[in-house]
A tleap script that builds the chain and sets N, CA, C and O, in Angstrom:
source leaprc.protein.ff14SB
mol = sequence {
  NMET LEU PHE VAL TYR PRO LEU PHE VAL GLY
  MET TRP GLU LEU ILE ILE ILE LEU CYS VAL
  ILE LEU LEU ILE PHE GLY GLY LYS LYS ILE
  PRO GLU LEU MET ARG GLY ILE GLY LYS GLY
  VAL SER SER PHE LYS GLN GLY LEU ASN GLU
  VAL ASP GLU GLN LEU LYS ASP ALA LYS LYS
  ASP GLU GLY LYS THR GLU CGLU
}
set mol.1.N position { 20.244 -136.278 -18.326 }
set mol.1.CA position { 20.070 -135.637 -19.421 }
set mol.1.C position { 20.274 -136.338 -20.805 }
set mol.1.O position { 21.440 -136.647 -21.050 }
set mol.2.N position { 19.494 -136.590 -21.589 }
set mol.2.CA position { 19.529 -137.400 -22.880 }
set mol.2.C position { 20.134 -136.694 -23.874 }
set mol.2.O position { 19.597 -135.616 -24.127 }
set mol.3.N position { 21.260 -137.038 -24.621 }
set mol.3.CA position { 21.647 -136.287 -25.893 }
set mol.3.C position { 21.284 -137.027 -26.983 }
set mol.3.O position { 21.387 -138.253 -27.030 }
set mol.4.N position { 20.803 -136.236 -27.986 }
set mol.4.CA position { 20.421 -136.954 -29.090 }
set mol.4.C position { 21.457 -136.442 -30.239 }
set mol.4.O position { 21.615 -135.244 -30.476 }
set mol.5.N position { 22.086 -137.393 -30.865 }
set mol.5.CA position { 22.805 -137.130 -31.769 }
set mol.5.C position { 22.122 -137.264 -33.191 }
set mol.5.O position { 21.543 -138.290 -33.547 }
set mol.6.N position { 22.239 -136.190 -33.923 }
set mol.6.CA position { 21.423 -136.153 -35.179 }
set mol.6.C position { 21.990 -136.902 -36.367 }
set mol.6.O position { 21.312 -137.038 -37.385 }
set mol.7.N position { 23.108 -137.349 -36.273 }
set mol.7.CA position { 23.722 -138.232 -37.649 }
set mol.7.C position { 23.682 -139.601 -37.005 }
set mol.7.O position { 23.984 -140.550 -37.728 }
set mol.8.N position { 23.366 -139.825 -35.800 }
set mol.8.CA position { 23.197 -141.403 -35.466 }
set mol.8.C position { 22.212 -142.164 -36.230 }
set mol.8.O position { 21.009 -141.938 -36.098 }
set mol.9.N position { 22.622 -142.971 -36.946 }
set mol.9.CA position { 21.257 -143.862 -37.312 }
set mol.9.C position { 21.521 -145.518 -36.788 }
set mol.9.O position { 22.588 -146.132 -36.747 }
set mol.10.N position { 20.198 -145.958 -36.429 }
set mol.10.CA position { 20.026 -147.033 -35.681 }
set mol.10.C position { 19.618 -148.198 -36.618 }
set mol.10.O position { 19.363 -147.932 -37.793 }
set mol.11.N position { 19.549 -149.324 -36.220 }
set mol.11.CA position { 19.127 -150.358 -37.130 }
set mol.11.C position { 17.870 -150.340 -37.505 }
set mol.11.O position { 17.570 -150.819 -38.599 }
set mol.12.N position { 16.946 -149.809 -36.704 }
set mol.12.CA position { 15.428 -149.655 -37.086 }
set mol.12.C position { 15.427 -148.468 -38.202 }
set mol.12.O position { 14.722 -148.691 -39.186 }
set mol.13.N position { 16.134 -147.234 -38.164 }
set mol.13.CA position { 16.143 -146.292 -39.194 }
set mol.13.C position { 16.692 -146.796 -40.525 }
set mol.13.O position { 16.332 -146.481 -41.659 }
set mol.14.N position { 17.703 -147.705 -40.114 }
set mol.14.CA position { 18.340 -148.506 -41.621 }
set mol.14.C position { 17.278 -149.106 -42.275 }
set mol.14.O position { 16.891 -148.834 -43.412 }
set mol.15.N position { 16.804 -149.956 -41.496 }
set mol.15.CA position { 15.450 -150.935 -42.151 }
set mol.15.C position { 14.374 -149.878 -42.844 }
set mol.15.O position { 13.990 -150.092 -43.994 }
set mol.16.N position { 13.922 -148.774 -42.124 }
set mol.16.CA position { 12.825 -147.889 -42.684 }
set mol.16.C position { 13.570 -147.616 -43.686 }
set mol.16.O position { 13.123 -148.190 -44.679 }
set mol.17.N position { 14.803 -146.816 -43.989 }
set mol.17.CA position { 15.151 -146.109 -45.039 }
set mol.17.C position { 15.451 -147.060 -46.286 }
set mol.17.O position { 15.204 -146.611 -47.405 }
set mol.18.N position { 16.022 -148.478 -46.142 }
set mol.18.CA position { 15.961 -149.424 -47.122 }
set mol.18.C position { 14.673 -149.888 -47.810 }
set mol.18.O position { 14.624 -150.317 -48.962 }
set mol.19.N position { 13.682 -149.760 -47.014 }
set mol.19.CA position { 12.275 -150.043 -47.531 }
set mol.19.C position { 11.629 -148.940 -48.165 }
set mol.19.O position { 10.739 -149.058 -49.007 }
set mol.20.N position { 12.159 -147.723 -47.685 }
set mol.20.CA position { 11.633 -146.398 -48.597 }
set mol.20.C position { 12.242 -146.596 -49.880 }
set mol.20.O position { 11.592 -146.541 -50.923 }
set mol.21.N position { 13.326 -146.799 -49.836 }
set mol.21.CA position { 14.306 -146.782 -51.126 }
set mol.21.C position { 13.732 -147.979 -52.141 }
set mol.21.O position { 13.626 -147.761 -53.348 }
set mol.22.N position { 13.434 -149.040 -51.648 }
set mol.22.CA position { 12.732 -150.296 -52.234 }
set mol.22.C position { 11.382 -149.861 -52.764 }
set mol.22.O position { 10.923 -150.474 -53.728 }
set mol.23.N position { 10.768 -148.959 -52.279 }
set mol.23.CA position { 9.353 -148.605 -52.711 }
set mol.23.C position { 9.481 -147.818 -53.799 }
set mol.23.O position { 8.717 -147.902 -54.762 }
set mol.24.N position { 10.593 -146.880 -53.713 }
set mol.24.CA position { 10.854 -145.667 -54.542 }
set mol.24.C position { 11.359 -146.258 -55.960 }
set mol.24.O position { 10.885 -145.843 -57.017 }
set mol.25.N position { 12.403 -147.305 -55.902 }
set mol.25.CA position { 12.867 -147.444 -57.182 }
set mol.25.C position { 12.600 -148.661 -57.577 }
set mol.25.O position { 12.947 -148.950 -58.722 }
set mol.26.N position { 12.029 -149.527 -56.879 }
set mol.26.CA position { 11.786 -151.168 -57.112 }
set mol.26.C position { 12.977 -151.808 -57.120 }
set mol.26.O position { 14.124 -151.361 -57.131 }
set mol.27.N position { 12.496 -153.078 -57.112 }
set mol.27.CA position { 13.651 -154.023 -57.064 }
set mol.27.C position { 14.413 -154.023 -58.351 }
set mol.27.O position { 15.613 -154.292 -58.301 }
set mol.28.N position { 13.825 -153.739 -59.548 }
set mol.28.CA position { 14.898 -153.923 -60.724 }
set mol.28.C position { 15.757 -152.963 -60.845 }
set mol.28.O position { 16.738 -153.179 -61.557 }
set mol.29.N position { 15.616 -151.682 -60.193 }
set mol.29.CA position { 16.327 -150.638 -60.619 }
set mol.29.C position { 17.585 -150.548 -59.668 }
set mol.29.O position { 18.627 -150.033 -60.073 }
set mol.30.N position { 17.456 -151.078 -58.353 }
set mol.30.CA position { 18.456 -150.939 -57.397 }
set mol.30.C position { 19.692 -151.479 -57.981 }
set mol.30.O position { 20.665 -150.728 -57.906 }
set mol.31.N position { 19.848 -152.504 -58.490 }
set mol.31.CA position { 20.964 -152.821 -59.114 }
set mol.31.C position { 21.708 -152.033 -60.117 }
set mol.31.O position { 22.921 -152.119 -60.312 }
set mol.32.N position { 20.826 -151.203 -60.781 }
set mol.32.CA position { 21.413 -150.209 -61.879 }
set mol.32.C position { 21.921 -149.045 -60.933 }
set mol.32.O position { 23.040 -148.613 -61.207 }
set mol.33.N position { 21.320 -148.528 -59.960 }
set mol.33.CA position { 21.626 -147.648 -59.245 }
set mol.33.C position { 22.650 -147.665 -58.425 }
set mol.33.O position { 23.180 -146.606 -58.090 }
set mol.34.N position { 23.140 -149.003 -57.920 }
set mol.34.CA position { 24.236 -149.433 -56.966 }
set mol.34.C position { 25.486 -149.387 -57.953 }
set mol.34.O position { 26.546 -148.888 -57.574 }
set mol.35.N position { 25.321 -149.968 -59.347 }
set mol.35.CA position { 26.305 -149.942 -60.197 }
set mol.35.C position { 26.737 -148.410 -60.664 }
set mol.35.O position { 27.881 -148.136 -61.026 }
set mol.36.N position { 25.730 -147.525 -60.607 }
set mol.36.CA position { 26.292 -146.209 -61.096 }
set mol.36.C position { 26.989 -145.567 -59.837 }
set mol.36.O position { 27.967 -144.850 -60.052 }
set mol.37.N position { 26.623 -145.737 -58.716 }
set mol.37.CA position { 27.141 -145.284 -57.560 }
set mol.37.C position { 28.871 -145.811 -57.359 }
set mol.37.O position { 29.776 -145.043 -57.036 }
set mol.38.N position { 29.042 -147.342 -57.650 }
set mol.38.CA position { 30.049 -147.701 -57.749 }
set mol.38.C position { 31.077 -147.219 -58.861 }
set mol.38.O position { 32.294 -147.084 -58.734 }
set mol.39.N position { 30.243 -146.980 -60.047 }
set mol.39.CA position { 31.215 -146.166 -60.803 }
set mol.39.C position { 31.667 -144.870 -60.514 }
set mol.39.O position { 32.688 -144.369 -60.985 }
set mol.40.N position { 30.747 -144.239 -59.588 }
set mol.40.CA position { 30.994 -142.802 -59.473 }
set mol.40.C position { 32.114 -142.849 -58.423 }
set mol.40.O position { 33.096 -142.118 -58.555 }
set mol.41.N position { 32.004 -143.611 -57.482 }
set mol.41.CA position { 33.127 -143.597 -56.416 }
set mol.41.C position { 34.381 -144.270 -56.933 }
set mol.41.O position { 35.412 -144.053 -56.296 }
set mol.42.N position { 34.430 -144.936 -57.835 }
set mol.42.CA position { 35.834 -145.498 -58.425 }
set mol.42.C position { 36.556 -144.457 -59.406 }
set mol.42.O position { 37.780 -144.421 -59.530 }
set mol.43.N position { 35.599 -143.544 -60.148 }
set mol.43.CA position { 36.287 -142.520 -60.783 }
set mol.43.C position { 36.613 -141.583 -59.736 }
set mol.43.O position { 37.809 -141.319 -59.859 }
set mol.44.N position { 36.121 -140.970 -58.784 }
set mol.44.CA position { 36.430 -140.072 -57.674 }
set mol.44.C position { 37.539 -140.566 -57.262 }
set mol.44.O position { 38.420 -139.731 -57.057 }
set mol.45.N position { 37.873 -141.962 -57.015 }
set mol.45.CA position { 39.213 -142.170 -56.291 }
set mol.45.C position { 40.258 -142.139 -57.170 }
set mol.45.O position { 41.403 -141.789 -56.884 }
set mol.46.N position { 39.788 -142.578 -58.461 }
set mol.46.CA position { 41.112 -142.289 -59.508 }
set mol.46.C position { 41.359 -140.940 -59.821 }
set mol.46.O position { 42.476 -140.638 -60.242 }
set mol.47.N position { 40.401 -139.996 -59.666 }
set mol.47.CA position { 40.737 -138.658 -59.866 }
set mol.47.C position { 41.773 -138.163 -58.816 }
set mol.47.O position { 42.676 -137.404 -59.167 }
set mol.48.N position { 41.622 -138.682 -57.244 }
set mol.48.CA position { 42.129 -138.406 -56.228 }
set mol.48.C position { 43.718 -138.882 -56.161 }
set mol.48.O position { 44.685 -138.266 -55.712 }
set mol.49.N position { 43.645 -140.166 -56.753 }
set mol.49.CA position { 45.075 -140.609 -57.178 }
set mol.49.C position { 45.956 -140.027 -58.054 }
set mol.49.O position { 47.172 -140.221 -58.025 }
set mol.50.N position { 45.216 -139.117 -59.055 }
set mol.50.CA position { 45.975 -138.417 -60.220 }
set mol.50.C position { 46.558 -137.336 -59.662 }
set mol.50.O position { 47.649 -136.876 -59.999 }
set mol.51.N position { 45.709 -136.840 -58.646 }
set mol.51.CA position { 46.000 -135.288 -58.075 }
set mol.51.C position { 46.895 -135.723 -57.390 }
set mol.51.O position { 47.918 -135.095 -57.663 }
set mol.52.N position { 47.121 -136.677 -56.427 }
set mol.52.CA position { 48.198 -136.915 -55.535 }
set mol.52.C position { 49.734 -137.231 -56.241 }
set mol.52.O position { 50.763 -136.761 -55.756 }
set mol.53.N position { 49.723 -138.064 -57.410 }
set mol.53.CA position { 50.660 -138.079 -58.226 }
set mol.53.C position { 51.169 -136.902 -58.832 }
set mol.53.O position { 52.377 -136.834 -59.056 }
set mol.54.N position { 50.305 -135.832 -59.171 }
set mol.54.CA position { 50.843 -134.889 -59.764 }
set mol.54.C position { 51.479 -133.890 -58.829 }
set mol.54.O position { 52.380 -133.079 -59.044 }
set mol.55.N position { 50.827 -134.135 -57.802 }
set mol.55.CA position { 51.506 -133.340 -56.640 }
set mol.55.C position { 52.748 -133.779 -56.307 }
set mol.55.O position { 53.641 -132.955 -56.503 }
set mol.56.N position { 53.143 -135.064 -55.762 }
set mol.56.CA position { 54.254 -135.638 -55.907 }
set mol.56.C position { 55.432 -135.324 -56.926 }
set mol.56.O position { 56.607 -135.086 -56.648 }
set mol.57.N position { 54.921 -135.373 -57.981 }
set mol.57.CA position { 55.902 -135.111 -59.074 }
set mol.57.C position { 56.218 -133.605 -59.095 }
set mol.57.O position { 57.344 -133.371 -59.534 }
set mol.58.N position { 55.560 -132.612 -58.757 }
set mol.58.CA position { 55.554 -131.183 -58.692 }
set mol.58.C position { 56.499 -131.154 -57.446 }
set mol.58.O position { 57.321 -130.241 -57.364 }
set mol.59.N position { 56.440 -131.884 -56.702 }
set mol.59.CA position { 57.628 -131.642 -55.300 }
set mol.59.C position { 58.804 -131.978 -55.618 }
set mol.59.O position { 59.788 -131.347 -55.233 }
set mol.60.N position { 58.876 -133.236 -56.520 }
set mol.60.CA position { 60.276 -133.751 -57.076 }
set mol.60.C position { 60.872 -132.854 -57.912 }
set mol.60.O position { 62.081 -132.650 -57.805 }
set mol.61.N position { 60.125 -132.210 -58.839 }
set mol.61.CA position { 60.738 -131.282 -60.064 }
set mol.61.C position { 61.122 -129.879 -59.088 }
set mol.61.O position { 62.045 -129.111 -59.359 }
set mol.62.N position { 60.214 -129.741 -57.923 }
set mol.62.CA position { 60.768 -128.322 -57.176 }
set mol.62.C position { 61.940 -128.522 -56.625 }
set mol.62.O position { 62.719 -127.572 -56.552 }
set mol.63.N position { 62.320 -129.856 -56.102 }
set mol.63.CA position { 63.561 -130.216 -55.171 }
set mol.63.C position { 64.589 -130.090 -56.347 }
set mol.63.O position { 65.484 -129.260 -56.185 }
set mol.64.N position { 64.573 -130.751 -57.415 }
set mol.64.CA position { 65.583 -130.710 -58.483 }
set mol.64.C position { 66.001 -129.223 -58.758 }
set mol.64.O position { 67.163 -128.818 -58.713 }
set mol.65.N position { 64.860 -128.439 -59.058 }
set mol.65.CA position { 65.584 -126.882 -59.652 }
set mol.65.C position { 66.303 -126.064 -58.306 }
set mol.65.O position { 67.051 -125.108 -58.511 }
set mol.66.N position { 66.053 -126.457 -57.169 }
set mol.66.CA position { 66.777 -125.806 -55.977 }
set mol.66.C position { 68.231 -126.012 -56.015 }
set mol.66.O position { 69.081 -125.177 -55.706 }
set mol.67.N position { 68.442 -127.306 -56.458 }
set mol.67.CA position { 69.819 -127.751 -56.365 }
set mol.67.C position { 70.853 -127.098 -57.069 }
set mol.67.O position { 72.014 -127.497 -56.971 }
savepdb mol mol.pdb
quit
């Protein structure tokens, strides 16, 4: 029996997706698009780091008040 994984993307599928993206956006817009995606990812990571730091600070403050 053949199992098909719906999220599995092979090499040919990636090539087709890249060609479609190139046709839709054109060669000049792709660097701008990638730059925007990169800024979004870095902003997301920075936000996660800030939340992590706030949680650590809250745990430290909680430990001090219990003593």
